[in-house]
C-alpha atoms as a printed R data frame, in Angstrom:
    type eleno elety resid chain resno       x       y       z
1   ATOM     1    CA   MET     A     1  -2.973 -10.131   9.366
2   ATOM     2    CA   SER     A     2  -0.279 -11.041   7.372
3   ATOM     3    CA   ASN     A     3   2.176  -9.510   5.283
4   ATOM     4    CA   GLN     A     4   1.052 -11.448   2.450
5   ATOM     5    CA   PRO     A     5   0.195  -9.154  -0.525
6   ATOM     6    CA   ILE     A     6  -3.593  -8.409  -1.238
7   ATOM     7    CA   ALA     A     7  -3.646  -9.530  -4.796
8   ATOM     8    CA   THR     A     8  -2.128 -13.005  -3.820
9   ATOM     9    CA   SER     A     9  -4.680 -13.477  -1.365
10  ATOM    10    CA   VAL     A    10  -7.566 -12.617  -3.783
11  ATOM    11    CA   SER     A    11  -6.341 -14.891  -6.409
12  ATOM    12    CA   SER     A    12  -7.766 -18.211  -4.604
13  ATOM    13    CA   MET     A    13 -11.416 -16.299  -3.892
14  ATOM    14    CA   THR     A    14 -14.672 -17.992  -5.794
15  ATOM    15    CA   PRO     A    15 -16.778 -15.917  -8.103
16  ATOM    16    CA   VAL     A    16 -19.168 -14.668  -5.512
17  ATOM    17    CA   GLN     A    17 -16.313 -13.602  -2.800
18  ATOM    18    CA   GLY     A    18 -14.920 -11.671  -6.142
19  ATOM    19    CA   LEU     A    19 -18.609  -9.662  -6.591
20  ATOM    20    CA   ALA     A    20 -18.546  -8.819  -2.655
21  ATOM    21    CA   MET     A    21 -14.703  -7.512  -2.859
22  ATOM    22    CA   LEU     A    22 -15.709  -5.769  -5.888
23  ATOM    23    CA   GLY     A    23 -19.102  -4.021  -4.156
24  ATOM    24    CA   ALA     A    24 -16.743  -3.480  -1.351
25  ATOM    25    CA   VAL     A    25 -14.189  -1.875  -3.482
26  ATOM    26    CA   VAL     A    26 -16.980   0.326  -5.037
27  ATOM    27    CA   VAL     A    27 -18.518   1.874  -1.732
28  ATOM    28    CA   VAL     A    28 -14.589   2.750  -0.670
29  ATOM    29    CA   LEU     A    29 -13.609   4.815  -3.638
30  ATOM    30    CA   ALA     A    30 -17.579   6.285  -3.588
31  ATOM    31    CA   ILE     A    31 -16.620   7.435  -0.304
32  ATOM    32    CA   PHE     A    32 -13.645   8.618  -1.484
33  ATOM    33    CA   ILE     A    33 -14.585  10.263  -4.303
34  ATOM    34    CA   THR     A    34 -17.494  11.866  -2.465
35  ATOM    35    CA   ALA     A    35 -15.515  13.288   0.205
36  ATOM    36    CA   LEU     A    36 -12.966  14.879  -2.153
37  ATOM    37    CA   THR     A    37 -15.964  16.241  -4.451
38  ATOM    38    CA   PHE     A    38 -17.466  18.170  -0.965
39  ATOM    39    CA   LEU     A    39 -14.031  19.561  -0.285
40  ATOM    40    CA   GLY     A    40 -13.443  20.906  -4.296
41  ATOM    41    CA   LEU     A    41 -10.873  18.903  -4.873
42  ATOM    42    CA   HIS     A    42 -10.939  17.580  -8.253
43  ATOM    43    CA   ASP     A    43  -7.426  15.847  -9.133
44  ATOM    44    CA   LEU     A    44  -8.419  12.482  -8.471
45  ATOM    45    CA   TRP     A    45  -5.793  11.129 -10.933
46  ATOM    46    CA   ALA     A    46  -3.331  11.634  -8.354
47  ATOM    47    CA   ALA     A    47  -5.155   9.213  -5.818
48  ATOM    48    CA   PHE     A    48  -5.614   6.617  -8.537
49  ATOM    49    CA   LEU     A    49  -1.966   6.678  -9.355
50  ATOM    50    CA   PHE     A    50  -1.146   6.165  -6.047
51  ATOM    51    CA   LEU     A    51  -3.264   2.967  -6.456
52  ATOM    52    CA   ILE     A    52  -2.373   1.764  -9.602
53  ATOM    53    CA   GLY     A    53   1.234   1.838  -8.545
54  ATOM    54    CA   TRP     A    54   0.788   0.237  -4.993
55  ATOM    55    CA   ALA     A    55  -1.030  -2.519  -6.995
56  ATOM    56    CA   SER     A    56   0.978  -3.116 -10.119
57  ATOM    57    CA   PHE     A    57   4.230  -2.713  -8.803
58  ATOM    58    CA   GLU     A    58   4.130  -3.674  -5.215
59  ATOM    59    CA   HIS     A    59   0.834  -6.085  -5.772
60  ATOM    60    CA   MET     A    60  -0.809  -4.515  -2.802
61  ATOM    61    CA   ALA     A    61   2.202  -5.654  -0.261
62  ATOM    62    CA   PRO     A    62   0.866  -3.644   3.122
63  ATOM    63    CA   GLU     A    63   4.227  -3.724   4.160
64  ATOM    64    CA   ARG     A    64   5.316  -1.945   0.644
65  ATOM    65    CA   PHE     A    65   2.711   0.659   1.266
66  ATOM    66    CA   LEU     A    66   4.670   3.419   2.741
67  ATOM    67    CA   SER     A    67   7.253   3.172   0.530
68  ATOM    68    CA   SER     A    68   4.748   3.809  -2.742
69  ATOM    69    CA   ALA     A    69   3.682   6.644  -0.861
70  ATOM    70    CA   ALA     A    70   7.211   8.361  -0.445
71  ATOM    71    CA   GLY     A    71   7.791   7.232  -3.815
72  ATOM    72    CA   SER     A    72   4.613   9.196  -5.129
73  ATOM    73    CA   ALA     A    73   5.105  12.349  -3.105
74  ATOM    74    CA   PHE     A    74   8.586  12.508  -4.374
75  ATOM    75    CA   GLY     A    75   7.682  11.560  -8.162
76  ATOM    76    CA   LEU     A    76   4.920  14.078  -8.141
77  ATOM    77    CA   LEU     A    77   7.318  16.409  -6.505
78  ATOM    78    CA   LEU     A    78  10.198  15.957  -9.306
79  ATOM    79    CA   ALA     A    79   7.218  16.712 -11.790
80  ATOM    80    CA   TRP     A    80   6.596  20.234  -9.920
81  ATOM    81    CA   SER     A    81  10.228  20.896  -9.820
82  ATOM    82    CA   MET     A    82   9.958  21.017 -13.866
83  ATOM    83    CA   LYS     A    83   7.917  23.850 -13.114
84  ATOM    84    CA   LEU     A    84   9.465  25.342 -10.435
85  ATOM    85    CA   PHE     A    85  13.347  25.626 -11.424
86  ATOM    86    CA   PRO     A    86  12.576  27.882 -14.505
87  ATOM    87    CA   LEU     A    87  11.262  30.016 -11.371
88  ATOM    88    CA   TRP     A    88  13.807  29.865  -9.381
89  ATOM    89    CA   PHE     A    89  16.896  29.326 -11.621
90  ATOM    90    CA   GLY     A    90  15.730  31.655 -14.453
91  ATOM    91    CA   GLU     A    91  17.198  30.037 -17.967
92  ATOM    92    CA   ALA     A    92  19.303  27.910 -15.956
93  ATOM    93    CA   GLY     A    93  16.060  26.364 -14.871
94  ATOM    94    CA   PRO     A    94  15.568  23.361 -17.638
95  ATOM    95    CA   MET     A    95  19.387  22.895 -17.114
96  ATOM    96    CA   VAL     A    96  19.061  22.242 -13.072
97  ATOM    97    CA   PHE     A    97  15.919  20.086 -13.673
98  ATOM    98    CA   MET     A    98  17.792  17.720 -15.937
99  ATOM    99    CA   SER     A    99  20.656  17.426 -13.955
100 ATOM   100    CA   VAL     A   100  18.322  16.591 -11.071
101 ATOM   101    CA   LEU     A   101  16.448  13.913 -13.272
102 ATOM   102    CA   LEU     A   102  19.905  12.557 -14.613
103 ATOM   103    CA   ILE     A   103  20.778  11.683 -10.767
104 ATOM   104    CA   VAL     A   104  17.411  10.283 -10.003
105 ATOM   105    CA   VAL     A   105  17.727   8.304 -13.032
106 ATOM   106    CA   TYR     A   106  21.122   6.854 -12.232
107 ATOM   107    CA   MET     A   107  19.740   6.166  -8.236
108 ATOM   108    CA   GLN     A   108  17.353   4.079  -9.938
109 ATOM   109    CA   ILE     A   109  19.826   2.303 -12.055
110 ATOM   110    CA   MET     A   110  21.744   1.450  -8.891
111 ATOM   111    CA   GLN     A   111  18.920   0.961  -6.993
112 ATOM   112    CA   TRP     A   112  19.688   3.624  -4.212
113 ATOM   113    CA   GLY     A   113  17.335   5.094  -2.209
114 ATOM   114    CA   LYS     A   114  14.482   2.539  -3.111
115 ATOM   115    CA   THR     A   115  12.043   4.221  -0.544
116 ATOM   116    CA   LEU     A   116  12.085   7.316  -2.681
117 ATOM   117    CA   VAL     A   117  13.312   6.618  -5.840
118 ATOM   118    CA   ASN     A   118  11.293   3.532  -6.776
119 ATOM   119    CA   ALA     A   119   8.778   2.588 -10.145
120 ATOM   120    CA   THR     A   120   6.319   4.457  -8.405
121 ATOM   121    CA   ALA     A   121   8.130   7.661  -8.219
122 ATOM   122    CA   MET     A   122   9.038   7.420 -12.133
123 ATOM   123    CA   LEU     A   123   4.959   6.751 -12.907
124 ATOM   124    CA   TYR     A   124   4.555  10.240 -11.299
125 ATOM   125    CA   LEU     A   125   7.450  11.688 -13.113
126 ATOM   126    CA   THR     A   126   6.251  10.206 -16.445
127 ATOM   127    CA   VAL     A   127   2.552  11.369 -16.289
128 ATOM   128    CA   GLY     A   128   3.618  14.735 -14.953
129 ATOM   129    CA   VAL     A   129   5.876  16.139 -17.346
130 ATOM   130    CA   ILE     A   130   3.581  15.169 -20.260
131 ATOM   131    CA   PRO     A   131   3.583  18.542 -21.769
132 ATOM   132    CA   ILE     A   132  -0.657  18.700 -21.625
133 ATOM   133    CA   VAL     A   133  -0.984  17.682 -18.089
134 ATOM   134    CA   HIS     A   134   1.720  19.730 -16.855
135 ATOM   135    CA   ALA     A   135   0.674  22.477 -18.591
136 ATOM   136    CA   GLU     A   136  -2.953  22.396 -16.491
137 ATOM   137    CA   MET     A   137  -1.962  20.853 -13.378
138 ATOM   138    CA   GLN     A   138  -2.311  22.189 -10.346
139 ATOM   139    CA   PHE     A   139   0.266  20.889  -8.034
140 ATOM   140    CA   PRO     A   140  -0.852  22.102  -4.462
141 ATOM   141    CA   SER     A   141  -4.143  20.375  -5.004
142 ATOM   142    CA   ALA     A   142  -2.790  16.870  -6.448
143 ATOM   143    CA   PHE     A   143  -0.278  16.959  -3.370
144 ATOM   144    CA   LEU     A   144  -3.194  17.543  -1.326
145 ATOM   145    CA   VAL     A   145  -5.181  14.782  -3.022
146 ATOM   146    CA   LEU     A   146  -2.107  12.556  -2.592
147 ATOM   147    CA   ALA     A   147  -1.591  13.158   0.773
148 ATOM   148    CA   LEU     A   148  -5.516  12.524   1.282
149 ATOM   149    CA   SER     A   149  -5.306   8.976  -0.733
150 ATOM   150    CA   ILE     A   150  -2.282   8.114   1.521
151 ATOM   151    CA   ALA     A   151  -4.197   8.764   4.674
152 ATOM   152    CA   TYR     A   152  -7.561   7.397   3.715
153 ATOM   153    CA   PHE     A   153  -6.144   4.039   2.308
154 ATOM   154    CA   GLY     A   154  -3.797   3.816   4.767
155 ATOM   155    CA   GLY     A   155  -5.822   3.984   7.680
156 ATOM   156    CA   LEU     A   156  -8.216   1.293   6.058
157 ATOM   157    CA   ILE     A   157  -5.190  -1.093   5.810
158 ATOM   158    CA   ALA     A   158  -4.276  -0.238   9.420
159 ATOM   159    CA   MET     A   159  -7.711  -1.067  10.502
160 ATOM   160    CA   MET     A   160  -7.676  -4.297   8.516
161 ATOM   161    CA   ARG     A   161  -4.438  -5.367  10.189
162 ATOM   162    CA   LEU     A   162  -5.739  -4.972  13.143
163 ATOM   163    CA   HIS     A   163  -8.780  -7.159  12.471
164 ATOM   164    CA   GLY     A   164  -6.678  -9.776  11.283
165 ATOM   165    CA   LYS     A   165  -4.682  -9.475  14.374
166 ATOM   166    CA   ARG     A   166  -7.688  -9.543  16.803
167 ATOM   167    CA   LYS     A   167  -9.340 -12.327  14.781
168 ATOM   168    CA   GLU     A   168  -5.729 -14.431  14.581
169 ATOM   169    CA   THR     A   169  -5.789 -14.012  18.286
170 ATOM   170    CA   SER     A   170  -9.314 -15.031  18.887
171 ATOM   171    CA   LEU     A   171  -8.573 -18.265  16.686
172 ATOM   172    CA   LYS     A   172  -5.841 -19.110  18.995
173 ATOM   173    CA   GLN     A   173  -7.726 -18.353  22.040
174 ATOM   174    CA   THR     A   174 -10.370 -20.976  20.678
175 ATOM   175    CA   ASP     A   175  -7.427 -23.162  19.940
176 ATOM   176    CA   GLN     A   176  -6.154 -23.402  23.275
177 ATOM   177    CA   ALA     A   177  -9.636 -23.435  24.697
178 ATOM   178    CA   THR     A   178 -10.323 -26.838  22.896
179 ATOM   179    CA   ALA     A   179  -7.239 -28.300  23.424
180 ATOM   180    CA   GLY     A   180  -8.016 -27.741  27.192
181 ATOM   181    CA   ALA     A   181 -11.698 -29.440  26.915
182 ATOM   182    CA   THR     A   182 -10.082 -32.388  25.278
183 ATOM   183    CA   GLY     A   183  -7.872 -33.687  28.855
184 ATOM   184    CA   ALA     A   184  -4.501 -33.995  29.345
185 ATOM   185    CA   PRO     A   185  -2.351 -33.412  26.689
186 ATOM   186    CA   ASP     A   186  -1.145 -36.273  24.290
187 ATOM   187    CA   PHE     A   187   2.251 -36.774  26.081
188 ATOM   188    CA   ILE     A   188   1.357 -37.074  29.679
189 ATOM   189    CA   ARG     A   189  -1.659 -39.371  28.140
190 ATOM   190    CA   ASN     A   190   1.352 -41.159  26.176
191 ATOM   191    CA   GLY     A   191   3.263 -41.567  29.303
192 ATOM   192    CA   GLU     A   192   0.426 -42.876  31.717
193 ATOM   193    CA   ALA     A   193  -0.319 -45.442  28.726
194 ATOM   194    CA   SER     A   194   3.703 -46.269  29.012
195 ATOM   195    CA   ASP     A   195   3.232 -46.732  32.981
196 ATOM   196    CA   SER     A   196   0.651 -49.024  32.601
197 ATOM   197    CA   SER     A   197   2.039 -51.439  30.243
198 ATOM   198    CA   ARG     A   198   5.321 -51.524  32.310
199 ATOM   199    CA   ASN     A   199   3.254 -52.102  35.809
200 ATOM   200    CA   PRO     A   200   0.584 -54.512  34.560
201 ATOM   201    CA   GLN     A   201  -2.188 -55.636  37.580
């Protein structure tokens, strides 16, 4: 399977193919949500925010999956640090957090460390520091949900790419077999024709 973004490859789908893709998405998400519910995990937003970031900012490009995953974890960690720093540094905690935040924003401006400091990280940070969200958020649970979503969807992508490579290999083998069944290659047949023209009987 090529590294072409999934969002680009689906743009040429027919309506029927689009409905089939929608059905597949519903099944994949239903399995994931059911598994999280069975495990007693309810911070589903952490998983869906990751999918939104990967789809919106990286256009679901497989080669950008790990960067989105790293950015998601980093952004969630930054949001958590807003709660942790006051516990660690006391009254200086908010100032430490703001200092770290300024460094991160500067890195974003300069486009340094894009594997961690990227748009997906900023998305998680923005949502994570909303007062009503921040106050109610269970960060360990959110991290676990994020890790499970990365493993689940990453596994699906790996299987899709493996299937694509096998299909591509199978097509190449079929083409080679078809070419062999048609006889000698063109350059050999052309050479024989040229010899016949030079040596008429």
